[in-house]
N, C-alpha and C positions, 0 to 999 in steps of 0.2 A: 127191450133195449135198454141198453147199460149207459151210465154217464156217469165220468169222473172229473172232480174239480182238485185243482191243485191251484196251490200257494205259488208265490214265482222265486219272490227274495227270501232266500235262506232256505228252504224245500228243493226249487229246481236249481237256484244259482249258488253257489261257493261263496258271494260276496252279494253285501247291496247294490244293486244297479242306479239305483237312485242317486247313491254318491259317486258312484262312477259316470255316471252321465252328467253330472253337473260340474263335474271337475274337465270332463271332457269338453263339455260348452264354454265354462266360463275361464278355463286356466289354471294352472295351480297357483298362479299368485294370488286372484281374485277368490277362489275358493278355498286358501288358508287364511285371507284376511276373514271371509265368512266365518271360517268355521271360529277363530277367535272374538267376531262380535256375538254370534248366537251361542257359544260356549255356557253362559250362567241357566239360558235359557234351558239347553240342553239338562244341566244338571237338573234345574227342575223337572223336566220331564222324565229323569233316571231315578228321580226319588219319588216319583208320582205325583207331584203336586201340580203340574199340569197334563195332562191326556195327550194318546199320539194323533189324536184330529189338530189340536191347537198346533203341535208344533208343528205337523206336516203345515199345516197353514202358512207357518209362520217362514218356513225354510222355501216353501215355494212363493212366498210374497216376496224374501229378500232375494233369492238366485233367477226369479224367471219375469217379476212383474216390468211393465214395460218394454218387455221385448217383442219383436216383428216375432209373429207366429208362422208363418211359412219359411222365414230362416231357420226357427229354433226346428219345425217339422222337419226341415231338410238334415240338418245336422243330425237330430234323433234318429231318422232312417237311416244315416251311413252309420252312426253307432252302433244301431239293432243288428244292422245287416253283415257288418265289418267287424267289430269289438267285441257283443256280446256275447256270442260262443266260448269265447276265455273263460266265461264264468260259468257255465252252463256243468250240471254235475252229470257225468258219465251214467250212474244208476237210475236217475231221474228223468235222461232222455229214454234209456236202455224201457222204463215203466212204459212212460208215454208210446213209447213204438210196441207195447204188449195190449194195452189197450185199443191203439187203433186199428192193429190186426184183427183182435177179436170185434172190431165193428163200433166199439165203444164210443160216446161221446167223448171228446177231450174238450175241457174248457179253462182255462189259465183264470184264475177271479185273484187280484192282488190289488194294493194297495199304490201301487208303482203308476208311472202315469202312461197311458197309451199311446203318448208320441213314440218311443222308444218298443213297446210292447208288440206294438200291433203288426206291424213290418215283421219281427222276427216271428210272431205267431203266424200271420199268414204263408208265409215260407213256409214253415213246419206244419201246415193246415190245421191249425190251433184256433178254437174258439177264445174271446176275452171278451173279461169284465173287468174293467179297471179304473181306476179313478184318471177325470181329463180337466185340463185345465178350461177354465171361462176367459173368453176375449172379449172383445168390445173393438169393432171395425179394424179387426186383425193383429190389435197388439193383444197381449197376454196381462191380463186385468192383476194379476196374482192370488187369485182365487181359485177353487175347484168347482168344474159346471158338478152337482149335486154333491151327495157328503164323499170325505175321505172313505174309499173302498177297505174299510177295515171292522173287523170284529162283527157285531149284528149287521152293518152294512152289505156285507159279502152276504149276508143271506137271506135280506130285503132285495139285493139286485138279481141274485139267481132267482130266487122267487118271480121277479118282473119280466124274465126272459123265459123261464122254464116252468113247464108246470108239472114239478117233482112226480104227481101221481100218474104220469104219465113213463114213468121208466120203473123197469121192477126191480132194479138194481144200481146203489149210489157209492161211488167209490168216493174218497175226498182228504188227502195229503196237504197238512200242513206242518209248521214248524213253531209256530208262538201264541202268544194271549191271542194276538189278533185273528188266529185262525180257529179258535175254540169253538166258536158256534159253526161255524162250516162242519167241522169233524164233529158236530154234535150231530147235522141232519143226514150224516150219511149210513148207510147198514155198512159200513167198513171205512172207518178213520186211520188213517195213519198219521204217528206223530213224529217227527223226524225220522222218517222211514228211508232216507240216503246217506245219514251223516255215518 
């Protein structure tokens, strides 16, 4: 049996789905205000003073904390099934289809939230490993459940769900620093394959 792991944002998509979903969720005005408020921290991230996990946590806290989980989940499902396809790269979808035709297991491994990835993955019969939101009494706390699914955490989460020794061949597809470790466990790793 063979298995293929795909990063989502930038690999399968042409644009970042997190930014697109947040803008859809909160509207243009709140999204732009948030960008202004968070801009100094984003600069610190770009110059590598703060890491991906920290900036992701800050963004999630700013835009999601205090929101009703069910309402957010419903909006995410609509976004997933009605907006996400416009971001998908045709070549990536063709490669996913090729793997499925060969009988390979296909898994999305993403730092983006399962809220909008899961409905799309279910519709396309793809397994999912991703970042998840923590909730308390159906209210989003602004924290993630487990670590942000990025870098070494991708491999850790893969190994929690799959015994890689069971697979005769492993494929991996990614496009950023956050995918290096996942590409490293593959027999065949592809960096920026669909751009």
